[in-house]
N, C-alpha and C positions, 0 to 999 in steps of 0.2 A: 598434372605436375606435381601435385602434393603426394599422391600415391608413389610416384617414382621417386620423389625425394625420400620418403619413409624407406622405400625398399633399398635405396641406394645407401642410406645411412645405415641400416641393418647389415648390409654387405660390407660396409667400412668397418664396422664393429668387428664383424666375423674375421675379416681379414687381418685386422691389428691383433686379434686375439691368437689367431693361427700362427702370425709371425712370432709372436712372444712366446708361444708354446713350443715352436720349433726351436728357438733360440735358448729355450730353458731359462727364461729371464726370472731372476729372484722376485721381482715386483709383479709377478702375474697375478696374485690375489688383489694387490692395489689396483691394477690395471682393470681387472673384471669389475670392481666396485665402481671405478670411475667411468668405464664405459657404460655400465648398466644405468648409472645416474644420468650420464649424457643422453642416452636413448630414452629414459623415462621423460626427461624434460622435453624431448622432441615430441614424443606421444601426448604429453600435456598440452603443448602448444597446438597440436593438431586437433585435439579434442575440445579445448576451451579457447575459441577464437577470440574471445574478448580479452583474454589475458595472455595472448599469443607473444606479444612483444616482450613481456616481462620474463616469460619461460625461456625465450631465445637469449634474452640477456644474461640469465643465470647460466644457461648452456655456454654462452661465449666465455663468461667469467671463469667457469671451471677449465675450460680448455686453455685459457690465457695463464691462469694460475699453475696448472699442472705442467704446462709446457716449459716452465722454469726449471722443474726437477725431472720430468721424464721426457726426453726427446721423442718418443714414439707418439705422444699426444699431438704432435704437430700435424699428423695425418688427419686428425679430427678437424682442423681448422678450416680447410676448404668447404667441407660439408656444412660447418657452421655458419660460414658466410653465405653460402648458398641458400641456407634456410632463411636468412634475412632477405634475400632478393625476391622471395615469393611474396612478401609483403607488398611489393610493388609501389613502395613508398620511399623517395629519397634514394633511388638506386644508384645514382651517379655517386653520391656521398658514400653509400655503402660500398661500391666498388673501389673508391679511392682509399677509404680506410681500410677496407680488407686486404687490398693490395699492399699497402704499407705495413700491416700486421703480418702478411706472409712473408714479405722481405726481411722484416726485422727478425722474426722468429727463424726463418730460413737461414739466414747468415749465421746465427748463433747454434746451428746444429753441430754435433760434435766432430763430425768427419765430412769429407767431401762426397762420400757415396751416399750418405742420408741427405745432403743438401741437393744432389742431382736428383735422386730418387723423390724426395719431398716436393721440389719445384715441378718435376714432370707429373706427379700426382695431382699437384694444384691445377696445373693446365688441363689435364685429362678431366677432372672434376667440372671445371668452368666450361670446357667444350661440350661435355654431355649435357650440362644444364642449359646451356644456350640452345643447343640442338632440340632438346625436349621441349623448351619453351617456344621455339618456332614451330615445331609440329603441333603443339596444343593451340597455338594461335591460328594455324591453318585449319585445324580441326574445327575450332570455333566458327572460322568463316565458312567452312563448308556446312556446318550445322545450320548456320544463318541462312545460307544460300538454299539449303534444302527446305527450311522452313518457309522462305519466301516462294519457291518452286511448289511447295505443298499447298500454300494459300491460293497461288495463281491456278494451280490444276483444280481446286475445289471451285474457284470462281468460273473458270472455263466449263467445268462439268455443270455447274448450275445454269450458265448460259445456254449450254448445249441442250439440257432437259427442258429449259424454258422455250428453246427455239422449236424442239420436237412438239412441245405442248402447242405451241402457236401453230405450228405447221398442220398439227391434226385438227386443231380449231378451225383454221381456214380450209381445211379439205372438208371437214363436216359441213361447214357453212356453204361451200360450194355445192356439195352434194344436195343439201337442203333447198338451195335456191334452184338447181336443176330439176329437182323433184317437183318443186312448186310451179316452174315453168311448164313441165309436162303435164301436170294436173290441170293448168288453166288452158293449155292447148288441146288436151283431150276434151276437157269440159266445153270450150266454146266452139271448136271446130267438129270434133267427132261426135260429141254429144247432139249437137245441133242437127248433123245430117242423119244420124241413126235415129233420132227422135222423130224427124220429118218422115223418114222411111217408115216407121212403125205406124205414125198417124195415117200415112196413105194406104198402108196395108189394111188397116182397121177400117177406114172409109170404104175401101174395095170390098171388104167382107160385108159391109152394111148395104151397099148398093148392088151387090152381085146379082140378086134375084130380080130386081126391078130394071136394072140397065147393065148388060153384060159388057157392053163395049166400054161404058164409062169405068166399069170395074177393071177391065183389062187395061184401060189407059192408066188407071191409078197404080196397078200392080207393076206396069212397066216403069213408071216414075220411081216407085218405090225400090225396083231392082236396081235402077240406076243410081238412086241416092245411097243405097246400101253398098253397092259396088265401089263408089267413090270414098265412101268411109272406109271400107277395108283397104282400098289402095292407099288412103292417107294413113292408116295404121302401119302398112308395110313401109312406107316413106319414113315415118317417124323410127321405126325400129332400125331400118337401114341406116338412117342419119346418126342415131344415138349408139349403135352397136360399134365398139372398136374394131379396128382391122386386126385379123388374126395375127399377123407378124408384130404388130405393135403390142398386142396382148403377151405373146410369147417372149418379146424382148423385155417387156416391163418384168415379166416373172424372173428373167435371169438377173436384171438389175436389182430387183427387190431381194433375191437371195443374197447377193454380194452386199447390198445396204445392210440387211440384218446381220450378216457375218461381221462387217465392220462395226456395228454398233455393239454387239455383244462381246467381241474379243478384241476389240481396239487394234485390228490389223488392216493396214491400208489395202484398198482394192481399187482395181481400174477395169474398164470394159470399153472395148472398141470392136465395131463391126463394119464390114465393108461388102459391097455386093448386093445382089437383088434377094434380100431375105424372105421375100414373098413366095419364092420357089420352094421353100421348105415344107414338108408335110408335118401333120400333128404328131406323127409317130417319131419323126426326127427330132422335133422340139421336145419331146419327152425324153429321148435318149440324151440330148444335150444337157437338159435340166438335171436329170440323174447322175451323169458323169460330173457336172459341176458340184452338186452336193457332196457326193464322195470325195472328189478331190479336195474341196475345203475341210472335209473332216480329217483326211489324211494329213493335210498341211497343218492343221491344229495339233494333231497327235505326234507327229515324227519330225517335221521340217525345221521347227525352231525359226521360222520365217517372220518378216516384218511387213511383207508385202505381197499381193498376189495380183497377177495380170491376166486378163481373159481377153482373147481375141477370136473373133468369128469372121472368117473369110468364105465368101460364097463365090465359087468359080463357075465355069461353065462345065457342067457335068459333075461336079463334087464340091464338098464343102470341107473346110478345115477349121476345127474348134480346139484352140490352145489355151491350156490353163497351166501357168508357170508361177513359181515362187522364188524368192531369194534366199531360201533356207540352206542348210548345210548340204554339201556335195558328198555324193556316196558313190563309189564305183560298183558296189553290189547292193541289190535290195531283194527282199523276199516278197513274193506275190501273195498278198493276204486275200481274205474274202472281198475286200473292197475293190481291188484292182481286177479280180477275176469276175466280179459282178459287173464292172464297166466293160471288160472284153466282151462277155456274154451279150449285154445290152447292145454294143455295137455290132457284134456278129450277126444278131438277129435281123439287121438291116443291111447285110452284106458289106459292112464296113471294117475298118482296122483301127486298133488302139496302139499308139506308138508312145513309148516312155523314153525320156532323155534325161541322164542325171549328170551330164558334164558341167552345167552350170545351174545350181539349184536342182529343182525337180519340175519337169515339165511333161504334162500329160496332153497327148494331141489326139483328138477323135476325127477320123476321116470317114465321111459317108458319101456314097454316090447320090446323085440328084438326077431324076428323070428329066431328060430335055424336052421341054414343051415346044 
């Protein structure tokens, strides 16, 4: 507001000087001195805030005194009153007193043309002043809201980082607990059986030359015990190993989660059908096309959301990656899209691109019917 007031005051001085120069007024030299003095007091009031009121009073006094002798100085009066309003003290009193001064001096202008133009000028100055004040207040409100949002964003970011740390800690704790369980299970069950088998084999070797039948019996028992231990190992590995489709689905979800955390773009993933029918090669194609589509989305789409859908039908699958970015009627196939087409074609599939609503990449692959 203060910068605008200074700019507006300089503009007023320039306009008055131009008017006097065009009219070839004989008081041009006096006017220049008065205007420069008036402008100097304004600059002093802006520079020394402690004595601002005193400088503004001197400015007002000059305008009121000169207005008795030079009618053109009336055009400085609205700007002077506007300078007092910036102080934000006793504004109603200032408005009342300023209106009275404008009315008094406006009536005593030498002709009706100057009276009309003077009052119009006063209305314009106050209208602009009120508008700028409202805009300044709105700007301050927006700045305050921005500060609040910034603080809230930092708080949420801290909470998010803390939640990630807690999640990682829980995950590590779960891994350690599961590892400890496996250690105890292997030690208590498998270790006991394998140790027993080893003892029986060593005993068979010791009695082999004295009693072959007893040695063969001990070897048979050792074989049975060892086979049971091997079967237990297979059961444990089969129970602990994740299913292939679960592992591949988690890879897709992990890729989307990393993308969201890194670039703050919302992602969603849904799948339908029997995903266990997909081969490892098909999963590799889907993961490769997903990574390339996310990269293209970040580079070109200007999107805020990415949706991924996997539909497994009888005989084929449909893997759709769409974003809500800008729509384009034409696009150029770069290395990324060409790479996706090559990957898809290697498995006798097809890559379909739709740009009518955002950007959608669909991978269609055949599935061997089992």
